[in-house]
N, C-alpha and C positions, 0 to 999 in steps of 0.2 A: 884680124884687126885684133891683138892682141891685149887682156885685158891691161896693162902698163900704156897702152898707147889711145885707149879706148877713157881711159882717165885722166891720160893727157889733153886728150882734144879737148874734154869738157871744159877742164877748167884752160883753154883757151878760150873758148869760147864765151865763160864767162867774163874773163878779163880784157875782151875786148868792148864791153857793155863800160860805157862813163861813170864812171861813181856818182850817186845821188848827190842834189843839190844840198850844199853844206844849211839846213832850217834852223831858222835862232830855234833855241830851243824854248817851249811853252813854256818853264819857270823863269825864264829872264826876261822880267819886263823890258816890251818893244816901243820905244816911242808912235803913239797914236792908235797902240792897237789892245782894247780892251783883254783883261783876263778872262772876261766872260767867251770870248770868242775862240779863247785856245780850251774850250768848256771846264775852265779854272776858277766859276765863283765858290770862292771857299766862306762868302758870309754862313752856309749853312753847312760845318764839316758832316756830319752824316750823310746828308744828303749826295754831298761832295765824293765822304770815300765811296757812298756802295755804287754811283754811276762810275768814278775810274772799278773798283774791283772788277765790278760787271763787265767792262771793258775790258777785261784783262782776261775774264773766262771763270772770276769767281762765279758762285750763286749766291747770293746775301738776302739772308733773310733778316726783317730785325722786330724787335715784343724786347718785353721788363724781363725780370730777371725769372719771372714765374713763368717765363713762357721756353727759356732753355730745355726741357726735356721734351715738349710738343719740336723744337727743334732737331733734337736727337731723332726720332722718333722720326718724323719727315724724312730724316738723312737714309737712317734702316733703312726704312722701306724702302724709299728710293733708289738706294745701290743696292738690295738684297742682301744686305750687313748681315751676319753674326756672330764674328768674333768682335770684340773692339776693345781696344788698351786706352787709359787713361793715363794724360800727363800728370807728374805734381804743381804743375802751376795753374790748374783750373779753379779758380774761386767762384761757380756758381753751382746749386745743387742737382743735380741729374740724378735720373735711375735706369738704368738700361731696364728694357721691356723684358718678359718673358720670352723666353727661347731662343736671348744674344747672351754669348758667353762673356763674362768681364776676363779677358786674359791681365794677367799683373803685369807689373808696367817695372818688371826687372833685368831685362837682358834684351839683345835687339834681336832674339829670337823669338821671344815670344810678341813681338814689334812683329815680323817675317808674318808670323801669325795672320794679325790682325786684320778684320777687312776694312778696320776705318779706325783710325788716332783721331782720340780728342782730345783738345790742349785748350789753353790761353791765349793770351798776347798780354807783353806787355807796353803796348801801342799799338796806333792804328796810324796811318797816310794818310792825311786825307785828297790829297794833292794828285796822288797815284793806285790810292787802295791796294796799299802793301800792310802787311803786319811787320810788327818787331815782336820777334822770339826771342828767349831769356833765356838760352842753352843752362845758366843755373838753376834760377826757376821754376823751370821745367823737372830735372834732372837728366838730362840731357833731349839730345834730338831725336831721336828713334821713331818718336810716338808722332811726328809733323812728318817724319821723313818715307820711312820702311814703307806703312799702310799702304794699298791701293787709292784711298780717298783717308780725307783730312779735313776737320771738323775745327775750327778753333772760334771761339768767342771774344766779343772785346767789349770791352765797358767804353761806352759813350762818353763817361769824362779823361778815358783813357787815348782821346783821338788828337792828335796832335796836327794841325792846317799842311806842314810842307815836311820832308827831310832834314829841313837846314832848322827846323826846329830843336829835332832831336839830338841833332849832331852839335851845335853851339850851347847845347846843354846839359850834353855827358853827363858830368858830374855830379848837377843837380838830380838829373832825375835818375840815377843809380851813383847813390853816395856811399854804397860801401864797393865803388868799384868794380870794373867794367868784368861778365864775366866771360868764362873760356870763348864762348862763341855769343854771338848778339847777329841773328839775321833777320835779314827783311824778304820776306815772300811776298810776291805780286803774282798771281793770278799761280794754276798747278804749275809740273815741271816742265819747261821745255828745251828742244837742244835741237841746235842748226845744225850741228858741226861734222856729221854725217852729210855730204855732197847737199851741202847748204838747204837740207829739206826738213822744214819743222817736224818732231815726234815730241809728242806727249806721254809724260810719266817714267823718262829712261831715268833720269835721277830723280826722280822724287816722287807724290803721287799723283793721278791721272789727274782727281780731280778735289774741288778745294770751294769747301761750304763755310761761311763766315758767319753765326751769329753776333747782330750788333746790338746789344741790348741796354739799356736806359734805367 
């Protein structure tokens, strides 16, 4: 069997499987089904965010502003990072430990060299565990996109209940106008466009760490 024939044979096999049932979206209220049944208890947005982000494959650490440095040190030690780049939207004070080189955030080349990219987050979406990244405030997307590990710091006062809250109030939340890119990130990079097999880290970081700071 040629490569072409094998590829078409796999497609025929997969197309023969019926499409999955079109289940109600968990964010759409269903009569008689409480939100908590969908793991969407949003009365505690911080807990909901941590639960959803962890389910999406991120590693979440919670603490106060003074704990930011400890979170950075944990990530560096866990992943064995020796170089790091810090985006322009980071609004917490951190100091990289001795032995870790801070690369200038001035070109994609530097971000490609970095083992770790550290950024802030404009907002977080509690229902889905998503980060909202503001490309303009960060100075670009490369710190969150090119290094194999991404650490983002999110203030709890910037947590929104769901994506609808963000999009309904875009003008209020971004009075200066939208940036060139406003990106919602949920978990590490995943791609399944090659033979429907999920691969992590193809189009972005293999690991996502989130420091949720009070």
